[in-house]
N, C-alpha and C positions, 0 to 999 in steps of 0.2 A: 470706474464703473464696475459692477459686479461681473465676475467671470466664473466659468464653470467648465467642466470637461466637455469635449467636442461632441460626444455621443452619450446617450443614456438609454436605458430600457425601462419603460414604465409598467411593464407587466411581464411575467415569466413567458418567454417564447415570443414576445412582441418584437417586431423589427425596430432597430434603433432609428431615432430621428435626429437630424442635425439641429443644433441649437441656433438661435438667431445670432447674426453677426454683430460686431460692436457698433457699426454704423446704424443698424436698425435699433439697437438699444438706445442710442442717443435720440433717434426719432421718437421712440416711445416716451422718453423723458420730455422731449419737446412738446409732444401732444398733450401731456399732462400739465405742463406749464401753461400751454395755450388754454386748457380748460380753466385753470385758475384765473387767468386774465379775462377770459370770456365771462366767467361768473362774476368777477368784479365789475365788468362793464354792465352786465345785466342788472346788478344790484344797485349801482351808483350812477349809471349813465343818464338816468332820468334827471338827477340833480344837476348834471352838467349840460343838460339840454341836447344830448346826442341822440340823433335818430338811428335806429328805430326804437331806442330804449325809452322814448317819451310816451309810448303807447303800451298798454298792458299786453296786447297781442304780440308786439315786438319783443317784449321782455320774455314772454312765455315761450316764443319760438327760440329765442337765444338760449334760454335755460335748457330746453329739450335737446336741441342740436348739440350744444357744447357738452352736455353731460353724456349723451348717448354715443355720438359718432366717434369722437376720439377714443372713448373706451373700447368700442367695437374694433377700431383699427389697431389699438394697442394689443388686443388679444389675438387678432388675426395676422398681424404683420410678421412675415418671415423674409420677404424679399421686396424691397421698396420699388424694384423695377417691374413688378408684376402689375400690369394694368388692370387686371380683374379686381384687385384690392381697391383701387381708386374708383373703379366703376361701382363697386359695392358700396363704398363710402358715399358716393354721390346718390345712389338709390336710397340709402338710409337717411341721408340728409333731407331728401324730398319727402320721405315717409314721415319721419319724426317732425319735420318742419311743417308739413301740410296739416297733420293732425293737431299739432300744437297751435297752429294759426286758428283753427276752428275752436279749440279750447279757449284761446285768448278772446275770440269774438264772443264767446258765451259769458265772459266776465265784464263785458263792456255794455254801455247803454243805460245802465241803472246804477244808482249809488247803493252801497251797502251790501252788494252781493257777496255771499259767503265764498271766499276763495278756495277753501279746502274742499268744498263739495265738487269742484271741477278739477282742481290740480291734483288732489290726492289719488282719485281713481286713475287719472291719466298717468301719473308717475308710477304707480304700482303696476298697471297693465303694460306700460312700455318697458319697465324694468324686467318683468317676466318675459316679455317678447324678446328682449335682448339676450337674456340667459338661454332661452329655448332656441332662438334662431342662430346664435353665434356658432355652436358646434356644426350646424349644417353648412354655414359659410366657410368654416375652417376646412371641412372635408372637401367642399367644392374647390377651394383654392389649392388644396394639396393634390387632388386627383384630377381636377379639370373636367369633371362630369357630375351629373345629378343622380347618380346611383350611390347610395350612402351605405358604408359598412357600419353595422351597429356597434362593433367593437371600437371603431374609431370615434363614433359619436359619443359612446360612453366615456372613452378616455378624454376627449376634449371637454366634455361637460364637467367632469370632475376636476380636471386641471384648471379650467376657467374659474370654477367656484372657489377652489383653494387659492388660486392666484389673486383673485379679488379679496379674499379673506386676509391673505398675507399683506396685501397693499393697504387694506384698511387698518390692520394691526400696526404696521410700520408707521402709518400716518398718525395713528393715535399716540404712539410712543413719542413721535416728534412733538405733538401738542403738549404732552406732559413735560418734555424738556423745555419747551417754550415757557410754560408756567414757572418751571424751576428757574430759568434764566431771568425772567422778570422779577421774581422774588429776590434773587441774589443781588441784582443791581439796585433794587429798591432798598436793600439793607445798607448799602454804602452811599445812598443818595445820588447815584448816577442815573438820572432820569432819561438821559439821551437814548441809551440802549433799551431801557424799559419802554420808552415811547415808541421806538422803532418796532420792537417785537410785538407790540399790541396794535399797531396801525394796520388798517385794512389793506393798504397798497402793498404791504409786506406779507401779510398773512395769506392772502389769496394765491399769489404765485408760489410762495414757499410751500404751502400745503400741496399745490399741484406738483411741485418738484419732488417732494417726498412720496407722494402717491405714485408718481411715475417710477421712482427708484424702487418702490415696493412691487410694482408690476414687473419690472425687470428681474428683481430677485425671484419672484414667483415663477417667471417663465424660464429662468436659467438654472435654478436649483432643482433639476429634475429628480435627483435621488431623494432629496428631502421631501419634495412634494409627493413623490411616489410612496415614501414611507408613511407620510401623514395620511394619504388616501387609504392605504392599507389598514392603518390603525382605525380610522373612522369606519371603514367597511366591516372590520372585525367587531367593532362595538355594535353596529347595526345587526350583524349576524347573531350576536348574543341576545339582543333585545327582541328579535322577531318571535321566537317561541313563547316568550313571556306575554307579549302583546296578543299573540294568537290564542293563548290559553284564556286570557281575560275576555277576549272577544267572544269566544265560544261560551264561556261561563255566563256572560251577559245575555246572550240569546237564549240560553237554557233557562234563565231566571224569568224571562218575560212571560211565559205561560202562567206562572204563579203570581206575578205582580200585576199583570195586565198592562195596558198601554196608558191608562189614565194618569199614573204618576209621572210618566214621561212627558205628557202634554202639559201638565201643571207647571213644569219647570220654566216654560216659556222660552227656553233656550235649547230645546231638544235637537233641532236641526243643526245648530252650530256645534254642539257636543258630538253628535254622530258624525258630522263631516270632519271634525278634527281627528276623530278616531280613524276614519278612512284615509285621511292624508297621511297619518302616521303609518298605517298598514301598507299603503302603496309605496311610501318612501322606503320602508324597511324591506319589503319584498324586492324592490329594485336594487337596494344595497346588497342583498344576498345574491340575487340573480347576476349582478354585475354585467359582464359583457356576454353572458350566455355560454361561457366555455366550461363552467363548473357543473359537471353532470350530476353529482350527488353532494350537495353542500352539507347535509345532515344525515345522521343515522335514520333508518327507515321509520321508527316510531315518531321521531320529531318531524320528519317530512310529512307524515300523515296528519300530525297535529296542525302544521302550518297550512297544508292543503285544505283541511276542514275549515279553518278560519277563512281562507280565500273563497271557498265555496259558499260560505255564509255571508260574505261581504256584500253581495247585492241586496240582502235583507236590510242591512244598515242604510244603503243608498235609498231603498224604497221607503223606509221609515223617515229618513231625513226629508225626502221629497214630499211625503204626506204631511209631515209637521209643517213644512214651509207652505204647502198648499192651504192648510187650515188657516194660517195667518193671512194669506192672500185673500181667501174668501171672507175673512172677518174685516180686514182693514185695507184691502187693495194692494196694488204693487207700490213699493217705494224703491228708491235707488238701491238701498241695501238688500232688499229682497230680490231684485233683479240680479244683482251680483251673486247672491246666495244661490239662486236658481242656476246660473251659469256654472258655478263651482260644483253644484250638486249633479248637474248633467255630466260634466267632465268626469267626476268621480264615479258616476254610474257606468260610464263607458269603460273606465279602468277596471272596475269590479267585475263587470260582465266579461271583459276580455280575459282577465286573470282567472276567473272561474272556468271559462272555456279551456284555458291553457292547463288548468289543474285536471280537468276531465280528459282532455286529449293527450294521452301519454306519448312522449317522444323520447329519443335517446338522451336528450338533455332535460333536466328538471325544469318544468314550466317553459318548454322550448319555444312556444309561440309568443312569449312575452315580447321578444325583440321586435317582431314585425308590428305587433299591436302598439308598442310604445312609439315607434316611428310614425304610425298613422295618427295616433292621438296627439303627438307633438305637432304635426302639421295642422290638425284640427284646432289646437289651442292657438297657434299663431294666427290662423284665419279669423278666429273669434276675437282675439285681442285687437286686431285691426278693425273689424267690423263694428265693435262696440264703441269705437271712438269716432264713428261717422255720424253725420246729422240724421236725425229721424229714427235711428235704431239703437242709439246709445241708452244706457240704463236710465238716465235722467229723463229723456224723452218718453220712454215707456212709462215711467212713474208719473210724469205730468199728465199724460193721457188717461191713465187709470184713475188718478185722484180727481181730476176735473170731471170725468164721467160719473164718478160716485156722487159728486155734488149735484150734477145736472139731473141724474135719475132719482135723486132723493135718498140714496143709500146712506149718505152722510148728511146730518142736519146742519143748517147754517151755523148753529152755535158750537158744533164740535169740529167743523172742518178746519184743517190746518192751512190757513191762508199764508202763514209765514213760510211754509215749505215751498210754495210756488214763488213767493216774492223773493226769498233770500237763498234758498238751498237747491235750486234747480237751474241755476244759470239764467242766461237771458231768455231762453225758451220758456222757462217757468213764469217769469214776469210777463212775457208776451201773452202766454196762455191765460194768465189772470186778467189781463186787460181785455182779451178776446171774450172771456166769460161774460162780461157785462152786456155784450151784444147778443148773447144766446137767448133764444125765445123763452126758454124756461126760466132763466135767471133775470132777464131784464125787468120783469114785473115784480120781483121780490126785493122790496126796499131794504130788508135786513142784509141780504147777500150783497147787493150793490153798495151799501154803505160800508160793509166790511171790506170789500174789494178796494173801494176808494181809500179807506183808512190804510190798508196794507200798501197800496201803491204810493201813497203820500209819505210813508215813513222813509227816512234817509238811512236808517240802520235798524237792525232787528231788535236790539234791546236798548232802551233808554229809560232813565229814571228822572223824576222831577215834574214840576207843574206843567200842565197842558194849557197854553194860553187860550184855547177855545173852551175851557171849562171854568166858569166863573160862579156858578150857582149849584146848590145841592141837587136841583132837578137835573142839571146837565151831568153832574157826577153820577147820579143814579143810572143814567143811560150807559155809562162806561163799565158798569159792573154786571156780572152774571150772577143771578140769584137762583137758589134752589129752595122752593119752587120759584117759577118766574113771577108769581104773584106776591112773593114775599114783600111786605111793606117795611122798608128800612126807616129807622128813626131819622128825621131831618137833622137833629143835633149830631148824630153819628156821622152822617154824610158831610156835615160842615167841618168835621175834624180833618178830612182830606184836604180841605182848602185853606186851613189855618196855617199860620207861620210856624207853628210848633209841631207840624205833622212829622211823625217819626219815619224811620226807614221803611217799615212794613207798609205804611200807608202810601209813601211816595212811590213804592213799586207799582201800586195800582194806578198811578197817574202816568205810567210809562206806556210802552208800546204793546204790552201783553196784558189783557184784561184779567182781573181777579174774579174768583168765584166765592160767593158768600152763602153760608147756611146758618140757620139759627137753632141752637140746642141749649138745654140746661145741663151743662156738664158737671157743675158742682152741687146740684140738687138743692139750691137755695131758693127755688121758686121764681128765679129771674133767668131768662134766656140770654145766652151770650151769642155774639156774632163770631163765626169762624171764617177766617179769610185764607184762601188757597191761591197760590200762584198757578194760573191755568196751565202753563207749559211744563210744570215739573211735579206738583203735588207732593213734594218731598217734605215740606214743613207747613205748619199751620200757625197763624197768629190769632190769638183769642182776645176779644174785647168785651168787657162787661161794665156794668154800672157800679160806681162807688156808692158809699152810704149816702152821699150828698146827691146822688142821682146823675153824676157826670160820667160820661164814657171814658174809659181808660184801657190801656193795654195791660191785660191781667195774666196772660199765660202764653207759652209757646209749645207747640206740639211737634214732635220729631218722629218720623217713621222708623220702625224697627229695621235692622239690617243695614247693609252697606248702601252708600249713595248710589252706586252703579245699579245694584239689583232693584232698589226702590224706584229709580228713574225708569227702568225697563218695565216694571210691573204697573207703574202709575199711568201708563198711556191710556188706559180705559177708565180712569177714575172719574172723569166728568160724566161719562155715560152711566157709570155705576150710581153716581149721586142722582142723576135724573131719574133712574129707574127705582130709586129708593133702596138700593143695595148698600145700606150702611146701618150700623147699630152702635149703641153705647155699651162700652165694657166697664162695669162698675169698678171703682177704686176711689181713693180720696178725691182726686180729680179724675172723673171717668175717662177711660181711654175711648178712642173712636176707631172702629174698623170699617174701612171702605174696600169692598171686594176682598182681596187677599192681604191688604196692607193695614197694619195696626199702628196707631199714633198714641204716644204718651206725652203728657203735658208737664211743663215746669212753670210754676207760678212766678210772677214778678212782684 
């Protein structure tokens, strides 16, 4: 087992703290091995018919508890006889297990629900909760009271972060060695060891073992961790003036450029919040535990203070940009999360601006008490947003359904798939309840779209629809611009033929296609342009041959990266409906829809 000196100092003038005893080190390793075995049971217990792993809620609870509680105990453990540690572990088991049980419930009841829409927000929120809450628990266990020293919170927070980083690095090196060992034994045709090293029953507990050893190394090598922490903090100290200068320069440029270029990016809120996260992180890295009265010479301190004073402007611009999107398209899960982050950053910026104005003996001396208060606020929010009724999915479902009911979103543009597949069980239940709403019940188009969405077993599927046998039935599956566009029956029969290509088969799946008619090659005959409604990234073009038969003649691809195009294409269907498109002359004319331009390659 790793050993180290009995005492260490983690900061100049800081009192020495005793290292964990050898018996506690073995307990940490045992907890990590237990994690590996628990994850193995959660992953493969269903195949063995073991309860509670046969249910998705049971697996979700197991994943949450096994990942979070042993990690918390491994970071907090100093004396196994301390009953408070085990009480805290029991409370965390109830918290993580209870919230995970609700998350598992949200993934049951309907087939094809998008798992990541529930699990990813839960994992991220609970991971942040663990990182924020653990230093408070460590201070409580060490002092036995609920009055927290900011210097101790700072020390524990950084030590925990670096300890987890060391454990992850140590585990990563172990995996590289495993790959090397497998390759070596494969060279000499000894498949026995190669099979063992690649089997799940070996990998899960072995990974837990090495993660536990990494945690022990991180918790016992106090000198190395302290040096690493000082190096990281020194880097942050050097970067803060640079970031401050850029932040001030950006604000100074806004009066000359105006805000319109900012809104056109469609990612203004995200970019501004990323800047604020960087600024808050760097300020904390320089402030450290609040003992450094003058971290910079006076001119640089004034530069940083000016950036801190201007930071609320960034929070205001980010909030306004986000509000514009909400007013246009309503709340979505991502926008609710963005609003939570934006409010939290606004609290930080206002608190830090106040600290810059209110002069104290220590530079930004009020930051410590504000950081503690905001940390408690963050923990409360992270718990609340995983509860029924007030979580981001529930807020998004209520917003989107209301937009359909009050007519803000038309039946043709409403995203039924979001409720059916990306909002958990609550979204699918809301979609079912919509059919009974007095405004919706009499609208055959909406009722049919809801029935189609609820009948789907998965979000995306390609291939023939057994309910579509004729050209007339195929016509009803397509969205045409304008709605009165008369499609050639010969063209519609192409979808139903045995030689229908991939672009046509996509329109027979779960997401309808959009068709417009344009003469792109200026030959006097119009072509049909087919868009995939949920992406609008590419266009398939069909035209008549010299013999008068329809064929696939060209493919259009949007300019720019796939990610940017997908983000900008959300309003493409509405732009088409409003006539916001035009032909851009070339050999094969380009097509501009809103801000997206498509270029075509002929076949």
